[in-house]
C-alpha positions as CSV (number, residue, x, y, z in Angstrom):
1,M,5.0,89.9,25.6
2,R,8.4,89.4,26.9
3,T,9.4,86.7,28.8
4,M,11.4,86.9,32.1
5,K,13.0,84.4,33.6
6,L,12.5,83.4,37.1
7,K,16.1,84.0,38.2
8,H,16.1,87.7,37.3
9,R,13.2,88.6,39.3
10,K,13.9,91.3,42.0
11,T,10.9,90.9,43.9
12,R,9.1,87.8,45.9
13,L,6.3,85.9,43.7
14,S,3.6,84.2,45.8
15,F,0.2,83.1,44.9
16,V,-2.6,82.4,47.2
17,T,-4.2,79.2,45.1
18,E,-8.1,78.0,45.5
19,G,-7.2,74.7,47.2
20,T,-7.6,74.4,50.8
21,A,-6.3,72.3,53.6
22,R,-7.8,71.7,57.3
23,Y,-5.1,73.0,59.8
24,R,-5.8,72.7,63.6
25,G,-9.9,73.0,63.1
26,K,-9.6,75.8,60.0
27,E,-10.0,75.5,56.6
28,R,-6.8,77.3,55.6
29,E,-5.8,78.7,51.5
30,I,-2.7,76.8,50.3
31,V,0.2,79.5,49.5
32,V,2.6,78.7,46.7
33,D,6.0,80.9,47.2
34,V,8.0,80.9,44.0
35,F,11.6,80.6,44.1
36,P,14.6,79.9,41.0
37,H,15.2,76.7,41.9
38,H,12.1,75.3,44.1
39,A,8.7,76.4,45.4
40,A,7.4,76.5,48.9
41,L,4.2,75.4,49.8
42,R,2.5,76.6,53.3
43,L,-0.8,77.2,54.6
44,S,-2.2,80.7,55.0
45,G,-1.5,82.0,58.7
46,T,1.1,79.4,59.3
47,R,4.8,79.2,59.3
48,T,5.6,75.9,58.4
49,S,6.8,75.2,54.8
50,Y,7.2,72.4,52.3
51,E,9.7,72.8,49.6
52,I,9.8,70.9,46.4
53,S,12.2,71.4,43.4
54,W,10.8,72.1,40.2
55,R,12.1,68.7,38.6
56,G,9.9,67.2,41.5
57,V,7.0,69.1,40.6
58,F,7.5,67.9,37.1
59,D,8.2,64.2,37.9
60,Y,4.9,64.4,40.3
61,A,3.1,65.6,37.2
62,A,4.3,63.1,34.8
63,E,3.2,60.2,37.3
64,N,0.0,61.4,37.8
65,H,-0.7,61.6,34.0
66,A,0.6,58.5,33.5
67,R,-1.6,56.8,36.2
68,R,-4.7,58.6,35.2
69,E,-4.0,57.4,31.3
70,K,-3.5,54.1,32.5
71,E,-6.7,53.8,34.7
72,R,-8.9,55.5,31.5
73,R,-7.2,52.7,29.2
74,A,-8.5,50.4,31.9
75,V,-11.8,51.3,32.2
76,E,-12.2,51.5,28.1
77,R,-11.2,48.0,28.2
78,R,-13.6,46.9,30.5
79,I,-16.3,48.7,28.8
80,K,-15.3,47.1,25.4
81,R,-15.3,43.3,27.2
82,G,-18.8,44.2,28.7
83,T,-20.1,45.0,25.3
84,R,-18.8,41.6,23.6
């Protein structure tokens, strides 16, 4: 399979995710519109979108991973102390 760089795409790329959020009393699907330098997130049926750079996505994921690892290690330490 040949990989194409996002900046070379001619068509718009959008994903409707499994995630939902409540807006004005309705549960709406989260839509991700993909662009070469950023992503735009919006709720289905709305015009308001929130942009985030790909670097921002990466930084958020890295921080989230580090936080989860720290919490996991803390739980392991508590378990070890409890068994001694």
